[in-house]
Each structure stands twice: as C-alpha cells, then as structure tokens.
PDB file of N, CA, C, O and CB in Angstrom:
ATOM      1  N   UNK A   1     105.774  77.583 102.605  1.00  0.00           N
ATOM      2  CA  UNK A   1     104.520  78.075 101.765  1.00  0.00           C
ATOM      3  C   UNK A   1     104.257  77.184 100.647  1.00  0.00           C
ATOM      4  O   UNK A   1     105.132  76.460 100.173  1.00  0.00           O
ATOM      5  CB  UNK A   1     104.706  79.524 101.165  1.00  0.00           C
ATOM      6  N   UNK A   2     102.770  77.240 100.117  1.00  0.00           N
ATOM      7  CA  UNK A   2     102.355  75.945  99.321  1.00  0.00           C
ATOM      8  C   UNK A   2     103.072  76.862  98.102  1.00  0.00           C
ATOM      9  O   UNK A   2     103.569  77.980  98.239  1.00  0.00           O
ATOM     10  CB  UNK A   2     100.386  75.341  99.209  1.00  0.00           C
ATOM     11  N   UNK A   3     102.987  76.141  96.995  1.00  0.00           N
ATOM     12  CA  UNK A   3     103.692  76.756  95.700  1.00  0.00           C
ATOM     13  C   UNK A   3     102.520  77.835  95.019  1.00  0.00           C
ATOM     14  O   UNK A   3     102.701  78.860  94.361  1.00  0.00           O
ATOM     15  CB  UNK A   3     104.157  75.357  94.469  1.00  0.00           C
ATOM     16  N   UNK A   4     101.586  77.342  95.342  1.00  0.00           N
ATOM     17  CA  UNK A   4     100.678  78.533  94.593  1.00  0.00           C
ATOM     18  C   UNK A   4     100.177  79.478  95.666  1.00  0.00           C
ATOM     19  O   UNK A   4      99.854  80.599  95.273  1.00  0.00           O
ATOM     20  CB  UNK A   4      99.276  77.912  93.741  1.00  0.00           C
ATOM     21  N   UNK A   5     100.090  79.278  96.618  1.00  0.00           N
ATOM     22  CA  UNK A   5     100.097  80.304  97.206  1.00  0.00           C
ATOM     23  C   UNK A   5     101.613  81.780  97.001  1.00  0.00           C
ATOM     24  O   UNK A   5     101.467  83.002  97.022  1.00  0.00           O
ATOM     25  CB  UNK A   5      99.910  79.568  98.552  1.00  0.00           C
ATOM     26  N   UNK A   6     102.866  80.986  96.828  1.00  0.00           N
ATOM     27  CA  UNK A   6     103.753  81.597  96.445  1.00  0.00           C
ATOM     28  C   UNK A   6     103.677  82.374  94.612  1.00  0.00           C
ATOM     29  O   UNK A   6     104.156  83.349  94.034  1.00  0.00           O
ATOM     30  CB  UNK A   6     104.778  80.560  96.789  1.00  0.00           C
ATOM     31  N   UNK A   7     103.072  81.603  94.394  1.00  0.00           N
ATOM     32  CA  UNK A   7     102.923  82.066  92.885  1.00  0.00           C
ATOM     33  C   UNK A   7     102.322  83.237  92.515  1.00  0.00           C
ATOM     34  O   UNK A   7     102.697  84.081  91.702  1.00  0.00           O
ATOM     35  CB  UNK A   7     102.233  81.199  92.167  1.00  0.00           C
ATOM     36  N   UNK A   8     100.812  83.169  93.583  1.00  0.00           N
ATOM     37  CA  UNK A   8      99.688  84.045  93.827  1.00  0.00           C
ATOM     38  C   UNK A   8     100.248  85.272  94.082  1.00  0.00           C
ATOM     39  O   UNK A   8     100.081  86.297  93.421  1.00  0.00           O
ATOM     40  CB  UNK A   8      98.792  83.632  94.919  1.00  0.00           C
ATOM     41  N   UNK A   9     101.392  85.022  95.759  1.00  0.00           N
ATOM     42  CA  UNK A   9     101.698  86.377  96.101  1.00  0.00           C
ATOM     43  C   UNK A   9     103.092  87.157  95.098  1.00  0.00           C
ATOM     44  O   UNK A   9     103.382  88.351  95.023  1.00  0.00           O
ATOM     45  CB  UNK A   9     102.064  86.269  97.799  1.00  0.00           C
ATOM     46  N   UNK A  10     103.739  85.984  94.435  1.00  0.00           N
ATOM     47  CA  UNK A  10     104.758  87.281  92.951  1.00  0.00           C
ATOM     48  C   UNK A  10     104.306  87.774  92.428  1.00  0.00           C
ATOM     49  O   UNK A  10     104.441  88.979  92.218  1.00  0.00           O
ATOM     50  CB  UNK A  10     105.549  87.050  91.758  1.00  0.00           C
ATOM     51  N   UNK A  11     103.328  86.804  91.845  1.00  0.00           N
ATOM     52  CA  UNK A  11     102.238  87.950  90.702  1.00  0.00           C
ATOM     53  C   UNK A  11     101.856  89.056  90.865  1.00  0.00           C
ATOM     54  O   UNK A  11     101.957  90.024  90.111  1.00  0.00           O
ATOM     55  CB  UNK A  11     100.981  87.646  90.411  1.00  0.00           C
ATOM     56  N   UNK A  12     101.208  88.939  92.262  1.00  0.00           N
ATOM     57  CA  UNK A  12     100.541  90.375  92.451  1.00  0.00           C
ATOM     58  C   UNK A  12     100.944  91.318  92.971  1.00  0.00           C
ATOM     59  O   UNK A  12     100.371  92.407  92.997  1.00  0.00           O
ATOM     60  CB  UNK A  12      99.614  90.435  92.981  1.00  0.00           C
ATOM     61  N   UNK A  13     102.540  90.911  93.723  1.00  0.00           N
ATOM     62  CA  UNK A  13     103.491  91.353  94.118  1.00  0.00           C
ATOM     63  C   UNK A  13     104.579  92.538  92.780  1.00  0.00           C
ATOM     64  O   UNK A  13     105.174  93.597  92.985  1.00  0.00           O
ATOM     65  CB  UNK A  13     104.058  89.971  94.689  1.00  0.00           C
ATOM     66  N   UNK A  14     104.422  91.744  91.552  1.00  0.00           N
ATOM     67  CA  UNK A  14     104.896  92.103  90.534  1.00  0.00           C
ATOM     68  C   UNK A  14     103.627  92.609  89.135  1.00  0.00           C
ATOM     69  O   UNK A  14     103.683  92.325  87.939  1.00  0.00           O
ATOM     70  CB  UNK A  14     105.843  90.896  90.307  1.00  0.00           C
ATOM     71  N   UNK A  15     103.417  92.771  89.285  1.00  0.00           N
ATOM     72  CA  UNK A  15     102.147  93.031  88.482  1.00  0.00           C
ATOM     73  C   UNK A  15     101.198  94.552  89.485  1.00  0.00           C
ATOM     74  O   UNK A  15     100.477  95.464  89.080  1.00  0.00           O
ATOM     75  CB  UNK A  15     101.075  91.171  88.467  1.00  0.00           C
ATOM     76  N   UNK A  16     101.603  94.229  90.624  1.00  0.00           N
ATOM     77  CA  UNK A  16     101.282  96.073  91.018  1.00  0.00           C
ATOM     78  C   UNK A  16     102.377  96.852  90.659  1.00  0.00           C
ATOM     79  O   UNK A  16     102.149  97.742  89.840  1.00  0.00           O
ATOM     80  CB  UNK A  16     101.072  96.515  92.759  1.00  0.00           C
ATOM     81  N   UNK A  17     103.801  96.700  91.183  1.00  0.00           N
ATOM     82  CA  UNK A  17     105.049  97.192  90.565  1.00  0.00           C
ATOM     83  C   UNK A  17     104.565  97.554  89.532  1.00  0.00           C
ATOM     84  O   UNK A  17     104.175  98.721  89.534  1.00  0.00           O
ATOM     85  CB  UNK A  17     106.186  96.349  90.371  1.00  0.00           C
ATOM     86  N   UNK A  18     104.354  96.644  88.068  1.00  0.00           N
ATOM     87  CA  UNK A  18     104.028  97.396  87.082  1.00  0.00           C
ATOM     88  C   UNK A  18     103.333  97.824  86.712  1.00  0.00           C
ATOM     89  O   UNK A  18     103.507  98.472  85.680  1.00  0.00           O
ATOM     90  CB  UNK A  18     104.135  97.262  86.498  1.00  0.00           C
ATOM     91  N   UNK A  19     102.032  97.735  87.345  1.00  0.00           N
ATOM     92  CA  UNK A  19     101.285  99.034  87.484  1.00  0.00           C
ATOM     93  C   UNK A  19      99.932  98.614  86.638  1.00  0.00           C
ATOM     94  O   UNK A  19      99.256  99.483  86.088  1.00  0.00           O
ATOM     95  CB  UNK A  19     102.198 100.477  86.816  1.00  0.00           C
ATOM     96  N   UNK A  20      99.660  97.494  86.589  1.00  0.00           N
ATOM     97  CA  UNK A  20      99.045  96.791  85.791  1.00  0.00           C
ATOM     98  C   UNK A  20      97.732  96.215  86.949  1.00  0.00           C
ATOM     99  O   UNK A  20      97.987  95.682  88.029  1.00  0.00           O
ATOM    100  CB  UNK A  20     100.149  95.678  85.043  1.00  0.00           C
ATOM    101  N   UNK A  21      96.318  96.476  86.414  1.00  0.00           N
ATOM    102  CA  UNK A  21      95.301  95.617  87.228  1.00  0.00           C
ATOM    103  C   UNK A  21      94.861  94.160  86.373  1.00  0.00           C
ATOM    104  O   UNK A  21      94.918  93.909  85.169  1.00  0.00           O
ATOM    105  CB  UNK A  21      93.842  96.632  87.511  1.00  0.00           C
ATOM    106  N   UNK A  22      94.541  93.580  87.187  1.00  0.00           N
ATOM    107  CA  UNK A  22      94.117  91.855  87.244  1.00  0.00           C
ATOM    108  C   UNK A  22      93.628  91.859  85.304  1.00  0.00           C
ATOM    109  O   UNK A  22      94.129  91.121  84.455  1.00  0.00           O
ATOM    110  CB  UNK A  22      92.189  91.369  88.817  1.00  0.00           C
ATOM    111  N   UNK A  23      92.421  93.040  85.043  1.00  0.00           N
ATOM    112  CA  UNK A  23      92.214  92.817  84.032  1.00  0.00           C
ATOM    113  C   UNK A  23      93.238  93.223  82.746  1.00  0.00           C
ATOM    114  O   UNK A  23      93.264  92.791  81.593  1.00  0.00           O
ATOM    115  CB  UNK A  23      91.137  93.229  84.069  1.00  0.00           C
ATOM    116  N   UNK A  24      93.967  94.109  83.343  1.00  0.00           N
ATOM    117  CA  UNK A  24      94.489  94.676  81.970  1.00  0.00           C
ATOM    118  C   UNK A  24      95.849  93.822  81.999  1.00  0.00           C
ATOM    119  O   UNK A  24      96.410  93.735  80.906  1.00  0.00           O
ATOM    120  CB  UNK A  24      94.724  96.558  81.885  1.00  0.00           C
ATOM    121  N   UNK A  25      96.544  93.095  83.226  1.00  0.00           N
ATOM    122  CA  UNK A  25      97.328  91.946  83.247  1.00  0.00           C
ATOM    123  C   UNK A  25      96.786  90.320  81.696  1.00  0.00           C
ATOM    124  O   UNK A  25      97.381  89.699  80.815  1.00  0.00           O
ATOM    125  CB  UNK A  25      97.007  91.470  85.204  1.00  0.00           C
ATOM    126  N   UNK A  26      95.531  90.377  82.207  1.00  0.00           N
ATOM    127  CA  UNK A  26      94.454  89.433  81.435  1.00  0.00           C
ATOM    128  C   UNK A  26      94.474  89.522  80.407  1.00  0.00           C
ATOM    129  O   UNK A  26      94.623  88.686  79.515  1.00  0.00           O
ATOM    130  CB  UNK A  26      93.227  89.502  81.597  1.00  0.00           C
ATOM    131  N   UNK A  27      94.222  91.270  80.401  1.00  0.00           N
ATOM    132  CA  UNK A  27      93.617  90.894  78.579  1.00  0.00           C
ATOM    133  C   UNK A  27      95.217  90.841  77.817  1.00  0.00           C
ATOM    134  O   UNK A  27      95.211  90.045  76.879  1.00  0.00           O
ATOM    135  CB  UNK A  27      92.299  92.676  77.588  1.00  0.00           C
ATOM    136  N   UNK A  28      96.564  91.523  78.034  1.00  0.00           N
ATOM    137  CA  UNK A  28      97.934  91.257  77.508  1.00  0.00           C
ATOM    138  C   UNK A  28      98.309  90.087  77.509  1.00  0.00           C
ATOM    139  O   UNK A  28      99.059  89.793  76.578  1.00  0.00           O
ATOM    140  CB  UNK A  28      98.868  91.853  78.085  1.00  0.00           C
ATOM    141  N   UNK A  29      97.976  89.034  78.462  1.00  0.00           N
ATOM    142  CA  UNK A  29      98.051  87.923  78.440  1.00  0.00           C
ATOM    143  C   UNK A  29      96.747  86.488  77.504  1.00  0.00           C
ATOM    144  O   UNK A  29      96.842  85.304  77.181  1.00  0.00           O
ATOM    145  CB  UNK A  29      98.210  88.012  79.840  1.00  0.00           C
ATOM    146  N   UNK A  30      96.108  87.139  77.456  1.00  0.00           N
ATOM    147  CA  UNK A  30      94.971  86.706  76.651  1.00  0.00           C
ATOM    148  C   UNK A  30      94.265  85.592  77.437  1.00  0.00           C
ATOM    149  O   UNK A  30      93.836  84.501  77.062  1.00  0.00           O
ATOM    150  CB  UNK A  30      95.428  86.210  75.210  1.00  0.00           C
ATOM    151  N   UNK A  31      94.269  86.041  78.337  1.00  0.00           N
ATOM    152  CA  UNK A  31      93.540  85.148  79.881  1.00  0.00           C
ATOM    153  C   UNK A  31      92.093  85.670  80.027  1.00  0.00           C
ATOM    154  O   UNK A  31      91.507  86.460  79.287  1.00  0.00           O
ATOM    155  CB  UNK A  31      94.454  85.597  81.654  1.00  0.00           C
ATOM    156  N   UNK A  32      91.648  85.062  81.136  1.00  0.00           N
ATOM    157  CA  UNK A  32      90.124  85.844  81.478  1.00  0.00           C
ATOM    158  C   UNK A  32      90.665  86.938  82.871  1.00  0.00           C
ATOM    159  O   UNK A  32      91.890  87.064  82.898  1.00  0.00           O
ATOM    160  CB  UNK A  32      88.550  84.352  82.138  1.00  0.00           C
ATOM    161  N   UNK A  33      90.072  87.539  83.739  1.00  0.00           N
ATOM    162  CA  UNK A  33      90.230  88.427  84.883  1.00  0.00           C
ATOM    163  C   UNK A  33      90.375  87.468  85.756  1.00  0.00           C
ATOM    164  O   UNK A  33      91.429  87.256  86.355  1.00  0.00           O
ATOM    165  CB  UNK A  33      89.150  89.433  85.224  1.00  0.00           C
ATOM    166  N   UNK A  34      89.054  86.648  85.931  1.00  0.00           N
ATOM    167  CA  UNK A  34      88.809  85.940  87.183  1.00  0.00           C
ATOM    168  C   UNK A  34      89.916  84.736  87.292  1.00  0.00           C
ATOM    169  O   UNK A  34      90.244  84.262  88.380  1.00  0.00           O
ATOM    170  CB  UNK A  34      87.238  85.366  87.208  1.00  0.00           C
ATOM    171  N   UNK A  35      90.500  84.258  85.927  1.00  0.00           N
ATOM    172  CA  UNK A  35      91.634  83.385  86.021  1.00  0.00           C
ATOM    173  C   UNK A  35      92.314  83.969  86.995  1.00  0.00           C
ATOM    174  O   UNK A  35      92.226  83.492  88.126  1.00  0.00           O
ATOM    175  CB  UNK A  35      92.439  83.179  84.816  1.00  0.00           C
ATOM    176  N   UNK A  36      93.305  85.366  86.702  1.00  0.00           N
ATOM    177  CA  UNK A  36      94.321  86.218  86.773  1.00  0.00           C
ATOM    178  C   UNK A  36      93.922  86.154  88.600  1.00  0.00           C
ATOM    179  O   UNK A  36      94.818  85.898  89.404  1.00  0.00           O
ATOM    180  CB  UNK A  36      94.204  87.836  85.666  1.00  0.00           C
ATOM    181  N   UNK A  37      92.688  86.385  88.990  1.00  0.00           N
ATOM    182  CA  UNK A  37      92.582  86.871  90.324  1.00  0.00           C
ATOM    183  C   UNK A  37      92.756  85.388  90.672  1.00  0.00           C
ATOM    184  O   UNK A  37      93.659  85.325  91.506  1.00  0.00           O
ATOM    185  CB  UNK A  37      91.176  87.792  90.850  1.00  0.00           C
ATOM    186  N   UNK A  38      92.285  84.185  90.394  1.00  0.00           N
ATOM    187  CA  UNK A  38      92.536  82.952  91.020  1.00  0.00           C
ATOM    188  C   UNK A  38      94.063  82.250  91.104  1.00  0.00           C
ATOM    189  O   UNK A  38      94.510  81.332  91.792  1.00  0.00           O
ATOM    190  CB  UNK A  38      91.658  82.085  90.337  1.00  0.00           C
ATOM    191  N   UNK A  39      94.534  82.950  90.276  1.00  0.00           N
ATOM    192  CA  UNK A  39      96.240  82.478  90.158  1.00  0.00           C
ATOM    193  C   UNK A  39      96.689  83.174  91.905  1.00  0.00           C
ATOM    194  O   UNK A  39      97.243  82.672  92.883  1.00  0.00           O
ATOM    195  CB  UNK A  39      97.398  83.600  88.332  1.00  0.00           C
ATOM    196  N   UNK A  40      95.976  84.862  91.539  1.00  0.00           N
ATOM    197  CA  UNK A  40      96.865  85.737  93.044  1.00  0.00           C
ATOM    198  C   UNK A  40      96.650  84.726  94.042  1.00  0.00           C
ATOM    199  O   UNK A  40      97.630  84.133  94.491  1.00  0.00           O
ATOM    200  CB  UNK A  40      96.090  87.486  93.773  1.00  0.00           C
ATOM    201  N   UNK A  41      95.244  84.396  94.532  1.00  0.00           N
ATOM    202  CA  UNK A  41      94.326  83.855  95.458  1.00  0.00           C
ATOM    203  C   UNK A  41      95.237  82.235  95.355  1.00  0.00           C
ATOM    204  O   UNK A  41      94.914  81.546  96.323  1.00  0.00           O
ATOM    205  CB  UNK A  41      92.407  83.988  94.886  1.00  0.00           C
ATOM    206  N   UNK A  42      96.019  81.682  94.647  1.00  0.00           N
ATOM    207  CA  UNK A  42      96.314  80.323  95.027  1.00  0.00           C
ATOM    208  C   UNK A  42      95.491  79.375  95.041  1.00  0.00           C
ATOM    209  O   UNK A  42      95.621  78.195  95.367  1.00  0.00           O
ATOM    210  CB  UNK A  42      96.727  80.249  96.050  1.00  0.00           C
ATOM    211  N   UNK A  43      94.139  80.295  94.451  1.00  0.00           N
ATOM    212  CA  UNK A  43      93.163  78.432  94.384  1.00  0.00           C
ATOM    213  C   UNK A  43      93.453  77.950  92.559  1.00  0.00           C
ATOM    214  O   UNK A  43      92.665  77.102  92.139  1.00  0.00           O
ATOM    215  CB  UNK A  43      90.490  78.682  94.745  1.00  0.00           C
ATOM    216  N   UNK A  44      94.369  78.398  91.701  1.00  0.00           N
ATOM    217  CA  UNK A  44      94.354  78.269  90.755  1.00  0.00           C
ATOM    218  C   UNK A  44      95.974  77.800  90.397  1.00  0.00           C
ATOM    219  O   UNK A  44      97.030  78.337  90.733  1.00  0.00           O
ATOM    220  CB  UNK A  44      93.700  79.345  90.286  1.00  0.00           C
ATOM    221  N   UNK A  45      95.702  76.499  89.522  1.00  0.00           N
ATOM    222  CA  UNK A  45      97.474  75.925  89.917  1.00  0.00           C
ATOM    223  C   UNK A  45      97.534  76.116  88.293  1.00  0.00           C
ATOM    224  O   UNK A  45      96.626  75.609  87.635  1.00  0.00           O
ATOM    225  CB  UNK A  45      97.948  73.806  90.802  1.00  0.00           C
ATOM    226  N   UNK A  46      98.791  76.976  87.493  1.00  0.00           N
ATOM    227  CA  UNK A  46      98.810  77.493  86.390  1.00  0.00           C
ATOM    228  C   UNK A  46      99.949  76.456  86.092  1.00  0.00           C
ATOM    229  O   UNK A  46     100.764  76.020  86.904  1.00  0.00           O
ATOM    230  CB  UNK A  46      98.960  79.075  86.278  1.00  0.00           C
ATOM    231  N   UNK A  47      99.817  76.098  84.519  1.00  0.00           N
ATOM    232  CA  UNK A  47     100.820  75.442  84.080  1.00  0.00           C
ATOM    233  C   UNK A  47     101.796  76.315  83.723  1.00  0.00           C
ATOM    234  O   UNK A  47     101.430  77.472  83.515  1.00  0.00           O
ATOM    235  CB  UNK A  47     100.502  74.637  83.140  1.00  0.00           C
ATOM    236  N   UNK A  48     103.915  75.828  83.496  1.00  0.00           N
ATOM    237  CA  UNK A  48     104.007  76.396  82.910  1.00  0.00           C
ATOM    238  C   UNK A  48     104.282  77.241  81.862  1.00  0.00           C
ATOM    239  O   UNK A  48     105.289  77.920  81.661  1.00  0.00           O
ATOM    240  CB  UNK A  48     103.968  76.300  83.189  1.00  0.00           C
ATOM    241  N   UNK A  49     102.783  77.068  80.902  1.00  0.00           N
ATOM    242  CA  UNK A  49     102.933  77.750  79.720  1.00  0.00           C
ATOM    243  C   UNK A  49     102.137  79.342  80.117  1.00  0.00           C
ATOM    244  O   UNK A  49     102.239  80.404  79.504  1.00  0.00           O
ATOM    245  CB  UNK A  49     102.193  76.763  78.378  1.00  0.00           C
ATOM    246  N   UNK A  50     101.340  79.027  81.364  1.00  0.00           N
ATOM    247  CA  UNK A  50     100.830  79.789  81.256  1.00  0.00           C
ATOM    248  C   UNK A  50     101.532  80.748  82.730  1.00  0.00           C
ATOM    249  O   UNK A  50     101.041  81.773  83.203  1.00  0.00           O
ATOM    250  CB  UNK A  50      99.447  79.310  80.994  1.00  0.00           C
ATOM    251  N   UNK A  51     102.425  80.236  83.070  1.00  0.00           N
ATOM    252  CA  UNK A  51     103.484  80.722  83.597  1.00  0.00           C
ATOM    253  C   UNK A  51     104.163  81.787  83.149  1.00  0.00           C
ATOM    254  O   UNK A  51     104.478  82.824  83.732  1.00  0.00           O
ATOM    255  CB  UNK A  51     104.172  79.937  83.672  1.00  0.00           C
ATOM    256  N   UNK A  52     104.339  81.452  82.143  1.00  0.00           N
ATOM    257  CA  UNK A  52     105.548  82.222  80.887  1.00  0.00           C
ATOM    258  C   UNK A  52     104.428  83.660  80.270  1.00  0.00           C
ATOM    259  O   UNK A  52     104.538  84.869  80.471  1.00  0.00           O
ATOM    260  CB  UNK A  52     106.064  80.628  78.992  1.00  0.00           C
ATOM    261  N   UNK A  53     103.443  82.913  79.517  1.00  0.00           N
ATOM    262  CA  UNK A  53     102.288  84.314  79.805  1.00  0.00           C
ATOM    263  C   UNK A  53     102.034  85.209  80.430  1.00  0.00           C
ATOM    264  O   UNK A  53     102.140  86.275  79.823  1.00  0.00           O
ATOM    265  CB  UNK A  53     101.410  84.248  80.024  1.00  0.00           C
ATOM    266  N   UNK A  54     101.686  85.278  81.561  1.00  0.00           N
ATOM    267  CA  UNK A  54     101.786  85.547  83.103  1.00  0.00           C
ATOM    268  C   UNK A  54     103.330  86.563  82.978  1.00  0.00           C
ATOM    269  O   UNK A  54     103.325  87.628  83.595  1.00  0.00           O
ATOM    270  CB  UNK A  54     101.940  83.757  84.229  1.00  0.00           C
ATOM    271  N   UNK A  55     104.081  86.333  82.500  1.00  0.00           N
ATOM    272  CA  UNK A  55     105.406  86.599  83.413  1.00  0.00           C
ATOM    273  C   UNK A  55     105.870  87.845  82.313  1.00  0.00           C
ATOM    274  O   UNK A  55     106.457  88.838  82.743  1.00  0.00           O
ATOM    275  CB  UNK A  55     106.742  84.981  83.637  1.00  0.00           C
ATOM    276  N   UNK A  56     105.490  87.662  80.602  1.00  0.00           N
ATOM    277  CA  UNK A  56     106.257  88.172  79.551  1.00  0.00           C
ATOM    278  C   UNK A  56     105.165  89.446  79.902  1.00  0.00           C
ATOM    279  O   UNK A  56     105.907  90.346  80.294  1.00  0.00           O
ATOM    280  CB  UNK A  56     106.399  87.262  77.870  1.00  0.00           C
ATOM    281  N   UNK A  57     104.244  89.774  79.932  1.00  0.00           N
ATOM    282  CA  UNK A  57     103.551  91.416  79.904  1.00  0.00           C
ATOM    283  C   UNK A  57     104.589  92.014  81.210  1.00  0.00           C
ATOM    284  O   UNK A  57     104.984  93.174  81.320  1.00  0.00           O
ATOM    285  CB  UNK A  57     101.336  91.515  80.416  1.00  0.00           C
ATOM    286  N   UNK A  58     104.778  91.289  81.794  1.00  0.00           N
ATOM    287  CA  UNK A  58     105.528  91.873  83.366  1.00  0.00           C
ATOM    288  C   UNK A  58     106.969  92.328  83.087  1.00  0.00           C
ATOM    289  O   UNK A  58     107.704  92.978  83.830  1.00  0.00           O
ATOM    290  CB  UNK A  58     105.687  90.516  84.700  1.00  0.00           C
ATOM    291  N   UNK A  59     107.141  91.991  82.225  1.00  0.00           N
ATOM    292  CA  UNK A  59     109.108  91.506  81.833  1.00  0.00           C
ATOM    293  C   UNK A  59     109.874  90.905  82.934  1.00  0.00           C
ATOM    294  O   UNK A  59     111.004  91.272  83.257  1.00  0.00           O
ATOM    295  CB  UNK A  59     110.261  92.994  81.487  1.00  0.00           C
ATOM    296  N   UNK A  60     109.311  90.111  83.407  1.00  0.00           N
ATOM    297  CA  UNK A  60     109.775  89.470  83.874  1.00  0.00           C
ATOM    298  C   UNK A  60     110.402  88.096  83.768  1.00  0.00           C
ATOM    299  O   UNK A  60     109.694  87.631  82.874  1.00  0.00           O
ATOM    300  CB  UNK A  60     109.287  89.650  84.334  1.00  0.00           C
ATOM    301  N   UNK A  61     111.290  87.098  84.093  1.00  0.00           N
ATOM    302  CA  UNK A  61     111.474  85.540  83.380  1.00  0.00           C
ATOM    303  C   UNK A  61     110.276  84.535  84.222  1.00  0.00           C
ATOM    304  O   UNK A  61     109.975  84.560  85.416  1.00  0.00           O
ATOM    305  CB  UNK A  61     113.408  84.790  83.713  1.00  0.00           C
ATOM    306  N   UNK A  62     109.932  83.973  83.506  1.00  0.00           N
ATOM    307  CA  UNK A  62     108.554  82.673  84.530  1.00  0.00           C
ATOM    308  C   UNK A  62     109.665  82.238  85.796  1.00  0.00           C
ATOM    309  O   UNK A  62     109.172  82.446  86.904  1.00  0.00           O
ATOM    310  CB  UNK A  62     107.869  80.492  83.238  1.00  0.00           C
ATOM    311  N   UNK A  63     110.775  81.791  85.824  1.00  0.00           N
ATOM    312  CA  UNK A  63     111.323  81.297  86.980  1.00  0.00           C
ATOM    313  C   UNK A  63     110.698  82.371  88.126  1.00  0.00           C
ATOM    314  O   UNK A  63     110.322  81.804  89.152  1.00  0.00           O
ATOM    315  CB  UNK A  63     113.024  81.222  86.853  1.00  0.00           C
ATOM    316  N   UNK A  64     110.541  83.765  88.104  1.00  0.00           N
ATOM    317  CA  UNK A  64     110.589  84.260  88.962  1.00  0.00           C
ATOM    318  C   UNK A  64     109.575  84.375  89.722  1.00  0.00           C
ATOM    319  O   UNK A  64     109.836  84.928  90.790  1.00  0.00           O
ATOM    320  CB  UNK A  64     111.002  85.007  88.744  1.00  0.00           C
ATOM    321  N   UNK A  65     108.484  84.052  89.573  1.00  0.00           N
ATOM    322  CA  UNK A  65     106.843  83.623  90.027  1.00  0.00           C
ATOM    323  C   UNK A  65     107.081  82.502  90.957  1.00  0.00           C
ATOM    324  O   UNK A  65     106.238  82.269  91.822  1.00  0.00           O
ATOM    325  CB  UNK A  65     105.717  83.034  88.651  1.00  0.00           C
ATOM    326  N   UNK A  66     108.064  81.842  90.869  1.00  0.00           N
ATOM    327  CA  UNK A  66     108.204  80.551  91.243  1.00  0.00           C
ATOM    328  C   UNK A  66     109.622  80.807  92.738  1.00  0.00           C
ATOM    329  O   UNK A  66     109.805  79.827  93.459  1.00  0.00           O
ATOM    330  CB  UNK A  66     108.697  79.491  89.558  1.00  0.00           C
ATOM    331  N   UNK A  67     110.244  81.770  92.951  1.00  0.00           N
ATOM    332  CA  UNK A  67     110.628  82.250  93.984  1.00  0.00           C
ATOM    333  C   UNK A  67     110.908  83.400  94.895  1.00  0.00           C
ATOM    334  O   UNK A  67     111.137  84.597  94.720  1.00  0.00           O
ATOM    335  CB  UNK A  67     111.130  81.936  93.900  1.00  0.00           C
ATOM    336  N   UNK A  68     110.800  82.528  96.039  1.00  0.00           N
ATOM    337  CA  UNK A  68     110.434  83.778  97.573  1.00  0.00           C
ATOM    338  C   UNK A  68     111.088  84.751  97.386  1.00  0.00           C
ATOM    339  O   UNK A  68     112.230  84.715  96.927  1.00  0.00           O
ATOM    340  CB  UNK A  68     110.878  83.415  99.229  1.00  0.00           C
ATOM    341  N   UNK A  69     110.459  85.820  97.720  1.00  0.00           N
ATOM    342  CA  UNK A  69     110.785  87.185  97.836  1.00  0.00           C
ATOM    343  C   UNK A  69     112.305  87.701  98.504  1.00  0.00           C
ATOM    344  O   UNK A  69     112.803  86.839  99.228  1.00  0.00           O
ATOM    345  CB  UNK A  69     109.651  87.706  98.653  1.00  0.00           C
ATOM    346  N   UNK A  70     112.692  88.312  98.440  1.00  0.00           N
ATOM    347  CA  UNK A  70     113.756  88.636  99.408  1.00  0.00           C
ATOM    348  C   UNK A  70     113.037  89.066 101.014  1.00  0.00           C
ATOM    349  O   UNK A  70     111.994  89.683 101.231  1.00  0.00           O
ATOM    350  CB  UNK A  70     114.689  89.988  98.687  1.00  0.00           C
ATOM    351  N   UNK A  71     114.091  88.449 102.049  1.00  0.00           N
ATOM    352  CA  UNK A  71     113.584  89.212 103.475  1.00  0.00           C
ATOM    353  C   UNK A  71     112.420  90.818 103.572  1.00  0.00           C
ATOM    354  O   UNK A  71     111.595  91.351 104.314  1.00  0.00           O
ATOM    355  CB  UNK A  71     115.218  89.716 104.188  1.00  0.00           C
ATOM    356  N   UNK A  72     112.864  90.936 102.724  1.00  0.00           N
ATOM    357  CA  UNK A  72     112.743  93.155 102.930  1.00  0.00           C
ATOM    358  C   UNK A  72     111.639  92.822 102.259  1.00  0.00           C
ATOM    359  O   UNK A  72     110.785  93.368 102.958  1.00  0.00           O
ATOM    360  CB  UNK A  72     114.099  94.776 101.958  1.00  0.00           C
ATOM    361  N   UNK A  73     110.907  92.158 101.145  1.00  0.00           N
ATOM    362  CA  UNK A  73     109.948  92.506 100.235  1.00  0.00           C
ATOM    363  C   UNK A  73     108.695  91.062 100.791  1.00  0.00           C
ATOM    364  O   UNK A  73     107.699  90.762 100.133  1.00  0.00           O
ATOM    365  CB  UNK A  73     110.735  92.509  98.358  1.00  0.00           C
ATOM    366  N   UNK A  74     109.032  90.512 101.859  1.00  0.00           N
ATOM    367  CA  UNK A  74     107.776  89.297 102.114  1.00  0.00           C
ATOM    368  C   UNK A  74     106.992  90.366 103.025  1.00  0.00           C
ATOM    369  O   UNK A  74     107.551  91.044 103.887  1.00  0.00           O
ATOM    370  CB  UNK A  74     108.290  87.479 103.104  1.00  0.00           C
ATOM    371  N   UNK A  75     105.477  90.433 102.687  1.00  0.00           N
ATOM    372  CA  UNK A  75     104.426  90.321 104.133  1.00  0.00           C
ATOM    373  C   UNK A  75     104.883  90.097 105.256  1.00  0.00           C
ATOM    374  O   UNK A  75     105.610  89.266 105.799  1.00  0.00           O
ATOM    375  CB  UNK A  75     103.467  89.305 104.181  1.00  0.00           C
ATOM    376  N   UNK A  76     104.116  91.325 105.604  1.00  0.00           N
ATOM    377  CA  UNK A  76     104.527  90.825 107.833  1.00  0.00           C
ATOM    378  C   UNK A  76     102.864  89.819 107.669  1.00  0.00           C
ATOM    379  O   UNK A  76     102.417  89.203 108.636  1.00  0.00           O
ATOM    380  CB  UNK A  76     104.305  93.206 109.913  1.00  0.00           C
TER     381      UNK A  76
END
C-alpha cells in the first residue's frame, strides 16, 4: 500500500474513533478542513510536522499514522 494511502486510512480510523469530524480535527490542528480531507484521501503528502499536529488531538504518537493496522482492523 502506498504510504499516503496508509496515512490517510489511519488518520480517518483514529479520527472516527475519537469522535471528531474532519472540521473539528482541522480546527484543533490549525489546518484547513480540505487539507485534512486531502490527507485522508491520500492526495496530500503531509510533512512529519503536520503528522505530529494531526496526531496530537487524537491522543496518539505521530508514528502510529505510519503503521499498518492490525489484520482485524483492516477494511475488506
């Protein structure tokens, strides 16, 4: 899987688990909602600094966005 797609899927999974909308997460990060959407869709290439900004409100370390989910959490 391409790294941008992996980051996007992970971001969406953690965001939804935290009960945040894209807009709420973007506000917490100081980013625009369309940027968060682009990251989730795998069309934006966030820097490591942006990954850190995205991870903080989710309560996870930034590296978790780069790790494939366990097999039971993967979409079919």
